C-alpha positions in Angstrom: 1.7 3.8 -56.4 -0.4 3.6 -53.2 -4.1 4.2 -53.1 -5.0 7.2 -50.9 -6.7 6.6 -47.6 -10.5 7.2 -48.0 -11.8 6.5 -44.5 -10.8 8.2 -41.3 -8.4 6.3 -39.1 -10.0 4.0 -36.5 -7.9 5.8 -33.9 -9.4 9.2 -34.6 -12.9 7.7 -34.7 -12.4 6.2 -31.3 -11.7 9.6 -29.8 -15.0 11.1 -30.8 -18.2 11.0 -28.7 -17.0 8.4 -26.2 -17.7 9.2 -22.6 -14.6 8.9 -20.4 -14.6 8.3 -16.7 -12.1 9.8 -14.3 -9.5 7.6 -12.6 -11.4 8.1 -9.3 -14.6 6.9 -10.9 -12.9 3.8 -12.4 -11.4 3.0 -9.0 -14.8 3.4 -7.3 -16.3 1.0 -9.8 -13.5 -1.5 -9.3 -13.7 -1.3 -5.5 -17.5 -1.8 -5.6 -16.9 -4.8 -7.8 -14.4 -6.4 -5.4 -16.6 -5.7 -2.4 -19.7 -7.1 -4.2 -17.7 -10.3 -5.1 -16.5 -10.5 -1.5 -20.2 -10.2 -0.4 -21.1 -13.1 -2.7 -18.4 -15.3 -1.1 -19.5 -14.2 2.3 -23.1 -15.1 1.5 -21.9 -18.5 0.4 -19.9 -19.0 3.6 -23.0 -17.8 5.6 -25.1 -20.5 4.0 -22.5 -23.3 4.8 -21.2 -22.1 8.2 -23.7 -19.7 9.7 -22.4 -17.2 12.2 -23.3 -13.7 13.5 -19.9 -12.4 12.3 -20.7 -13.4 8.7 -24.2 -11.9 9.0 -22.7 -8.6 10.2 -20.0 -8.7 7.5 -22.6 -9.3 4.8 -24.5 -6.2 6.0 -21.4 -4.0 6.1 -20.2 -5.2 2.7 -23.6 -4.5 1.2 -23.7 -1.0 2.7 -20.2 -0.2 1.3 -21.0 -1.6 -2.1 -24.2 0.4 -2.2 -22.4 3.6 -1.2 -19.8 3.2 -3.9 -22.5 2.2 -6.4 -24.4 5.4 -6.1 -26.9 4.1 -3.6 -27.9 1.0 -5.6 -28.0 -2.1 -3.4 -25.8 -4.9 -4.8 -27.6 -7.9 -6.4 -27.3 -10.9 -4.1 -27.5 -14.4 -5.5 -28.7 -17.4 -3.5 -25.8 -19.6 -2.3 -25.1 -22.5 -4.7 -23.4 -25.0 -2.3 -25.5 -27.5 -0.4 -22.9 -29.2 1.7 -20.0 -27.8 3.7 -17.0 -30.0 2.8 -13.9 -28.7 4.5 -12.0 -28.3 1.2 -14.9 -26.2 -0.3 -15.1 -24.0 2.8 -11.3 -23.5 2.7 -11.5 -22.6 -1.0 -14.2 -20.0 -0.2 -12.0 -18.5 2.6 -9.1 -18.4 0.2 -11.2 -16.6 -2.4 -12.5 -14.2 0.2 -9.0 -13.5 1.4 -7.9 -12.7 -2.1 -10.9 -10.4 -2.7 -10.4 -8.6 0.6 -6.7 -8.0 -0.3 -7.6 -6.5 -3.7 -10.3 -4.4 -2.1 -7.8 -3.2 0.5 -5.3 -2.1 -2.1 -7.9 -0.1 -4.1 -9.5 1.4 -1.0 -6.1 2.5 0.3 -5.3 4.0 -3.1 -8.6 5.9 -3.0 -8.0 6.9 0.6 -11.4 5.5 1.4 -11.0 4.8 5.1 -14.3 3.0 5.7 -13.8 0.6 2.8 -10.1 0.1 3.8 -11.0 -0.7 7.4 -13.7 -3.2 6.3 -11.4 -4.9 3.8 -8.6 -5.1 6.3 -10.9 -6.7 8.9 -12.2 -9.2 6.4 -8.6 -9.9 5.3 -7.5 -10.7 8.8 -10.6 -12.9 9.6 -10.1 -15.0 6.4 -6.4 -15.2 7.0 -7.1 -16.6 10.5 -9.6 -19.1 9.1 -6.9 -20.3 6.7 -4.3 -20.5 9.4 -2.2 -17.7 7.9 -0.2 -15.5 10.2 0.9 -12.0 9.5 4.6 -11.3 9.3 5.5 -8.5 11.7 
């Protein structure tokens, strides 16, 4: 009545010869990605509103991203914005705040104290720039 299955199931094929990463490796990759994205936004802010704090933050973010990326320095793009409209700077601070929050969650999960401290610091700084206050 039914024709027999001639090919192996796609589910059994997917289980063969596919390298798998551990949960820790996946979290390291995700954390490095969030820190690199935060570095990109920080570089954009540095170009629009230069400050020594942003310069230092860029160096620290690059170092943490390189540490998590096996020693490879993150690629850094040239900032795209040419003018610093207040709404654009606010949007960048909001994006940086979100990225720092995501990085903090993953760093805390990984018990990576250095990355967690850096992410928490950046979270507070961008919250202050946005006029957000922490609920205590």
